[in-house]
DOMARGU-182526 format. One record per residue (C-alpha): x, y, z. Coordinates in steps of 0.001 Angstrom, whole numbers, padded with zeros to 6 digits, always signed. Layout:
BEGIN
XYZ ...
// end
This chain:
BEGIN
-000220+000378-000009 -002499+000104-003279 -003308-002481-005949 -002419-001950-009208 -002647-003941-012207 -003077-002420-016025 -003270-004430-019581 -002335-004494-023106 -003357-007300-025307 -006515-008924-027228 -008834-009875-024328 -011666-007611-023127 -009946-005797-020660 -012409-005997-017652 -012089-009810-017826 -008335-008882-016859 -008765-006035-014580 -011563-007248-012364 -010234-010194-011430 -006963-008294-011152 -008213-006420-008982 -009890-008952-006663 -006791-010838-005673 -004993-007502-004683 -008180-006215-003049 -005269-007533+000456 -003647-003760-000554 -006255-001207-000363 -010202-001228+000384 -011219+002154+000623 -012503+002211-003323 -011167+000692-006223 -011516+001914-010436 -010853+001298-013455 -010262+003117-017102 -010543+001842-020324 -008735+003129-023478 -010787+002692-026863 -008616+005260-028476 -011293+007874-029318 -012203+008211-025234 -011680+007112-022612 -013728+005752-019782 -013477+005946-015988 -015551+003987-013474 -014939+003985-009675 -016506+003593-006747 -016151+003912-003018 -015918+000374-001080 -014964-002874-002132 -014432-004833-005814 -017750-006249-005190 -019086-002795-005638 -016638-001370-008607 -018485-005036-010101 -021645-003458-009691 -021227-000535-010844 -019444-002139-014069 -022181-004616-014188 -024938-001813-014393 -022642+000684-017026 -022122-002117-019234 -018961-000279-020573 -018095-001544-024573 -015547-004186-024750 -011558-002504-024722 -008394-004030-025003 -006060-001867-022946 -006655-000676-019620 -006232+000031-015928 -007122-001071-012701 -006639+000203-008723 -007780-000571-005162 -007337+002095-002798 -005560+002522+000754 -005968+006246+001510 -003265+008001+002509 -004398+011725+001029 -007902+012484+000792 -011233+010600+002381 -011793+007030+000696 -015258+007749-001319 -015435+007619-005114 -014465+011228-006172 -010849+009987-004892 -010815+006298-005977 -008113+005837-008628 -007698+006165-011780 -007200+009835-011946 -007731+011466-015370 -006654+015077-016418 -008921+017788-017229 -008589+017116-021161 -009982+013871-020426 -006046+012044-022576 -004040+011139-019526 -004869+008929-016573 -003051+007531-013925 -002935+005181-011206 -000660+005311-008302 +000874+003295-005735 +002556+005440-002934 +002883+008788-001655 +004367+012567-003332 +006238+013981-000191 +005521+017798-001984 +002644+016891-004281 +001769+020389-002704 +004144+022627-004026 +003283+020653-007677 -000276+021266-007290 +000071+024482-006760 +002341+025828-009627 -000081+023398-011748 -003262+025868-010249 -001854+029097-011531 -001163+027485-014617 -005236+027118-015401 -005270+023442-014063 -008120+022605-012178 -008510+020030-009623 -011617+017538-008690 -009765+015237-005712 -008193+015980-002598 -005082+013363-003931 -001525+014026-004193 -002291+011334-007017 -003811+014342-009827 -001249+016072-009578 +000456+013221-011902 -001812+013609-014581 -002325+017180-015034 +001744+017474-015215 +001815+015079-018355 -001333+017189-019490 +001030+019739-019764 +003792+017647-021577 +001881+016671-024599 +004894+017220-027098 +006918+014504-025402 +006163+010756-025741 +004170+009517-022515 +007846+007755-021479 +009955+010774-021397 +006684+012602-019810 +006788+010536-016836 +010570+010549-016961 +009771+013996-015905 +007550+012967-013531 +009546+010579-011315 +012225+013753-011547 +010209+016534-010064 +007727+014084-007804 +009326+012884-004055 +008405+010189-001982 +008003+006504-002680 +005500+005800-005476 +004362+003307-008514 +002691+004839-011567 +001086+003332-014029 -000065+005929-016836 -001828+005756-021016 -002863+008493-023196 -005985+008437-024889 -003834+008960-028306 -001731+005917-027689 -004004+003223-027058 -001430+000083-027849 +000450+001576-024717 +000852+001033-021112 +003707+003450-019341 +005062+002439-015596 +007293+003334-013467 +008806+002553-009910 +010461+004138-006689 +010155+002531-003443 +006767+000778-004024 +006158-001975-005746 +006088-002714-009581 +005934-005814-011957 +005310-007015-015551 +003897-010413-016737 +004763-011326-020264 +002385-012905-022137 +002195-014123-025746 +000837-011025-027465 +000103-009433-024358 +001314-007864-021579 +000680-006903-017980 +001552-004373-015232 +000896-004948-011314 +001947-004222-007980 +001551-007759-006979 +002145-010955-008915 -001387-012103-008346 -002817-010068-010640 -001735-012010-013794 -000378-015159-012227 -003109-016907-013838 -002447-015961-017385 +001191-016054-017021 +004355-017278-015406 +006707-015024-017117 +007907-011774-015212 +010071-008783-016114 +011508-007217-012552 +011469-003903-012323 +013656-002344-010446 +013367+001520-008523 +013911+004563-010772 +012825+002751-013946 +010028+003281-017031 +008639+000309-018425 +006709+000622-021501 +004564-002389-022442 +002505-002638-025463 +001236-006212-027065 +003448-007937-028293 +007183-005562-026382 +008335-004570-023053 +011243-001478-023289 +012760-000715-019865 +013970+002395-019454 +017245+004370-016835 +015549+007811-015330 +018141+009170-018060 +016207+007896-021279 +018510+005039-021295 +017007+001565-022598 +018291-001379-020067 +018270-005201-020773 +015143-006812-019298 +015692-009380-016279 +012361-012086-016810 +011770-014455-014238 +010178-017458-014279 +007763-017370-010786 +007498-020541-009587 +004603-019632-006897 +001297-021005-007369 -001777-018536-007499 -002463-019059-003705 +000903-018895-002222 +001479-015238-004836 -001726-013761-003199 +000585-013649-000051 +003611-012554-001839 +004680-016292-002028 +005053-016127+002046 +003483-019097+004023 +000985-016848+005459 +000354-013542+005322 +001160-012336+008999 +005169-013825+007971 +004739-011636+004740 +003269-008698+007441 +006276-009076+009232 +008506-009099+006347 +006630-006119+004777 +007918-003886+008580 +010344-001866+006615 +008437-000707+003982 +005866+000612+006562 +008450+002332+007784 +009387+004131+005734 +006108+005052+004670 +004885+005745+008124 +008104+008478+008356 +007504+009969+004551 +006488+013851+004334 +007657+013937+008610 +011158+014540+008546 +012815+018274+007308 +016122+018606+007188 +018322+019229+009305 +016685+016463+011516 +013439+018172+012348 +009808+017062+012667 +007090+017803+010430 +003440+016481+011641 +001614+019688+009777 -001434+016956+009389 -002427+017410+012724 -003480+021144+012336 -002927+021571+016179 -001661+025218+016974 +001820+025094+018657 +000486+027134+021599 -002078+024782+022241 +000073+021955+022228 +002404+024394+024392 -000337+024523+027484 -000445+021176+027522 -000225+020447+031304 -000834+016432+031266 -001220+013510+028523 -003043+010804+028666 -003109+008165+026249 -005669+005311+025604 -005504+002279+023397 -006330-001789+023766 -004245-005154+022914 -000922-004594+021269 -001783-000899+020741 -001887-000273+024607 +001429-001735+024809 +002275+001424+021908 +000847+003190+024615 +003151+002353+026947 +006189+002804+024984 +004520+006584+024342 +003962+007108+028141 +008405+006484+028519 +008808+009376+025094 +006929+011592+026170 +007637+011518+029383 +011829+011497+028794 +011500+013912+025937 +008945+016908+027209 +008873+016352+030524 +004998+016425+030815 +003080+013650+033091 +001839+011087+031728 -000761+008491+032264 -001270+005380+030345 -004978+003356+030257 -007038+000543+029110 -009432+002562+026872 -012256-000089+028682 -010833+001257+032055 -010483+005053+031527 -014028+006438+032082 -015270+004318+035065 -012122+005283+036971 -013287+009292+036571 -010275+010489+034843 -009413+013872+036169 -008855+016007+032374 -009558+019417+031593 -008770+021872+029016 -005166+021329+029629 -005206+018123+029235 -003948+016266+025782 -005790+012665+025540 -004279+010168+022955 -006098+007636+021369 -004406+004719+019670 -006316+002288+017483 -004936+000356+014095 -008683+000387+013101 -009738+003148+014206 -013244+000837+014761 -012463+000178+018524 -015388+000842+020615 -013885+001432+024124 -010766+003143+022989 -013826+005307+020583 -015756+005673+024053 -012692+006744+026475 -011863+009519+023601 -015845+011343+023762 -015203+011173+027292 -012404+013303+026765 -013414+015383+024380 -016436+016113+026410 -014069+017604+029004 -012532+019641+027122 -009789+018074+026029 -007816+017861+022832 -007832+014342+021321 -004947+013452+019368 -006040+009830+017786 -003476+007310+016165 -005197+005133+013118 -004010+003193+010602 -007569+003308+008551 -008231+007231+006960 -011252+008475+007821 -011798+005231+010452 -014583+006535+013567 -011429+007603+014983 -010537+009938+013103 -014041+011670+012685 -014497+012050+016219 -010618+013395+017407 -009815+017017+017076 -006570+015689+014742 -005057+012291+013446 -001477+011410+013350 -001816+008006+010712 +000569+005183+010524 +000498+003940+006682 +001323+000304+007241 -001011-000431+004685 -003830-002704+005187 -003028-005823+007913 -005097-009410+006975 -003450-010759+009468 -004875-011288+013060 -002548-010332+014979 -000889-006390+014568 +002474-007049+013635 +003366-003859+011226 +000690-001831+012211 +002630-002000+016086 +006119-001368+014844 +004416+002045+012940 +002201+002449+016202 +005906+002603+017860 +007558+004979+015081 +004589+007521+014954 +004498+007875+018869 +008216+008407+018683 +007714+010875+016122 +005051+012571+018552 +007225+012656+021382 +009841+014522+019459 +007570+017104+017765 +005810+017792+021248 +009621+018037+022606 +010345+020047+019530 +007592+022489+019843 +007634+022624+023411 +011838+023400+023644 +012052+021058+026158 +015170+019261+023728 +018071+020900+022091 +017807+021265+018749 +020842+018990+018241 +019747+016255+020132 +016013+016099+018316 +018462+015887+014865 +020395+013073+016144 +016711+010821+017132 +015415+011891+014178 +018409+011035+011943 +018548+007651+014158 +014873+006715+013683 +015750+007055+009838 +017682+003753+009858 +015108+002225+011448 +013716+000732+008068 +017438-001097+007201 +018097-002545+010590 +014268-003681+010820 +015278-005899+007357 +018960-006932+009262 +016720-008374+011832 +014898-010025+009696 +017553-011580+008105 +017708-013813+010653 +014894-015523+010558 +016365-019159+009464 +018105-018204+012575 +014764-017497+015015 +013619-020445+013384 +016085-023065+014729 +015941-022107+017889 +011909-022594+018282 +013036-025724+017459 +014039-026167+021266 +011385-024245+022277 +008054-026334+020622 +007168-028321+024014 +007728-025498+026223 +004257-024485+028002 +005388-021890+030120 +006862-018573+029306 +007949-014921+030706 +008613-011898+028759 +010679-009958+030978 +012091-006096+030308 +012384-002456+032020 +012109+001088+031206 +011192+000726+026999 +011694-003287+026882 +008608-003165+029468 +006618-002754+026412 +008054-004681+023998 +008140-007824+026621 +004364-007261+026893 +004167-007929+023345 +005956-010448+022686 +004456-012297+026011 +000848-011429+023889 +001979-012201+020213 +003195-015692+022004 -000599-016372+023509 -002724-014359+020116 -001024-017530+018136 +000592-020348+019459 -002249-020897+022187 +000324-021232+025471 +000355-019518+028792 +003092-016424+028220 +003582-013162+030730 +004829-009889+030152 +006562-008520+033402 +008705-005717+034435 +011681-007620+034898 +012203-005608+038695 +008001-006828+039352 +009216-010862+039558 +010782-011663+043027 +007831-009551+044452 +005550-012727+043246 +005838-014201+040178 +009301-015834+040734 +007532-018648+042843 +006693-019667+039490 +009994-019607+037432 +011437-023725+037323 +012898-025980+034846 +011128-026327+031703 +010523-022328+032317 +011652-020120+029177 +012377-016540+030370 +012621-013980+027468 +014575-010902+028624 +014195-008064+026765 +017891-005883+026950 +018241-003122+024783 +017684+000133+027029 +020645+001140+027733 +020768+002318+031544 +018746-000463+033044 +020434-003168+030925 +022789-004064+033821 +019778-004969+036128 +017380-006485+033397 +020637-008907+033752 +020638-009247+037276 +017120-010071+037045 +017730-013126+034473 +020561-013757+036634 +017757-014558+039215 +015620-016436+036811 +018440-018222+035577 +019287-019332+039401 +016042-021058+039689 +016012-023446+036613 +014849-021080+033840 +016212-021277+030418 +017444-017951+028859 +016799-016195+026005 +018061-012376+026014 +016941-009784+023091 +020440-007514+023165 +021801-004423+021168 +025081-005681+018780 +028081-005214+020835 +026755-004997+024155 +028124-006847+026780 +025734-009472+028455 +027881-011885+030474 +027279-015356+030621 +023160-015625+031705 +021693-016217+028819 +021643-019403+026983 +020861-018088+023651 +020973-014487+022613 +019526-012836+019708 +021445-010011+018590 +019620-006379+017256 +021435-003563+015974 +022615-000702+018018 +020602+002284+018693 +019371+005090+020826 +016967+003732+023503 +013704+003966+023062 +013836+003571+019368 +015874-000057+019790 +011677-000669+020649 +010978-001093+016941 +014061-003607+016074 +013623-005409+019538 +010057-006661+018471 +010442-007982+015693 +012572-011210+016178 +009740-011830+019162 +007050-011312+016489 +009309-014322+014469 +010059-016259+017587 +005526-016166+018473 +004992-016863+014489 +007943-020182+014289 +006773-021964+017319 +003019-021596+016591 +003706-022892+012314 +005457-025648+014369 +002257-026500+016128 +000697-026767+013682 -001401-023078+014163 -003430-020958+011635 -001727-017901+012833 -003293-015884+010301 -006976-016631+011830 -005810-017578+015467 -009666-018736+017927 -011647-016783+019521 -009853-013550+017544 -011348-010763+015417 -009333-008268+014117 -011286-005500+015209 -013239-005555+018285 -016667-002847+017757 -018717-004808+020958 -018366-003376+024919 
// end
């Protein structure tokens, strides 16, 4: 997820681009850049780091005023987050400049053809191919050239492009990734999100998928991918600037919960090949090495530890390898038995969690192969691990993890299927079925999110509850643990997560009227046992909330049932956790808590 802003009009373009980028920095803060079109030349200024670092560069260089330009703030996916790879990108002849949000899945094929044609690349990004492709189409209008790019590029992408010879024109295109037009008087704006231009205009034009838009100071024209001109869908923005930075949501956390379908799309992008195979070329671990593995360790902290729990179920079930999971802070101190045939997977959303880093350093010292799973490119984890699997959730501003957790679940399920595929432990037909079901997850999560109002009404009945238990078995157990943690983190109430069968070994003594028990019952092969455990809680006076698949028979044990779409065991963990996020969110907001900045917590833990 990256931030784009473009402008054509009478203002000094930097007076639009720099404040616009600052308001989009939540979308990416690895690097940033601007490109200014003077008609006889284009100036590109870019800098690794935050928008403030780019501002220092602009102040030092003091470029002349221009009235057309584009800016970009980056969340790295392809290529390290450095100055060279920062956007915007330019072609060989310094005629075409491109800013891009998204992932071009077939960029290597496109790049190979361009290199064979004599193009020289300066960066490691997928985006640069677009500038060179358009350079080869100088005889076409810029809109037609962009249309050809959109017809040849696979993946999710939002583009803003300008050409030196047309200093009063910007062309945008969208597929999957967001792009909106701000309509002014004698000026127009393009951006990946409304805050970039809201201080200048409240009139916007909606850009749907597979659309091309031309903006000039006094006109906006919209086209489909066949070149047909379309009517404009213009709307008035009702939000103020503070609300717009959160996409119209009340908080960043709620915004990020609702971003989960798109985050999962990005996590899956380019990692599935027909007919239903998992492709993880970025791992760069030889298949021979993966076949020699005889034991797996998964280490993590906090929410990431719950993803590690699910990884254990997936890897053991699909590969028949023994898996141990460890809280990273404890891993070294129990003197684990590791060797060169051990695979150690370290999960950290930031890639900077000090306990996880220390654990994987220990593992590498024992000769083990280490795979890191993170949301941040070129983090400390990436430097320490033998290979990386990125979750591509985009920046997460809320301290309590939401979309980074669901994308961790998807990434670990993909890794489990990939290991099964390489080791031949799962029938190809079974892998194909699971992959196809995995591709349905964004749609299924979106369906759960459509029930947000129902969950909010349910929490009104629970506003004064002080004691919660979250129970599950098998793949539902990590979901229950994560649900309890979310409630503790942001609502500050006592919430305990347990394996459902463990309750009668002691904790059931705490069950009495007034206690709420949330049961997760999506794993079909243990559902009847989970329901039986819920009966034990109900018999002792607890209020029962049950998360269950659509169509599953759950009897009369529950006082309230939250339904999620049906799917294969383990994959359902992704959809099952979403209502628990919403449950925690609405309880916390009903209690007046600041869910984006819960007390005593930090986004990244960098001390032991």
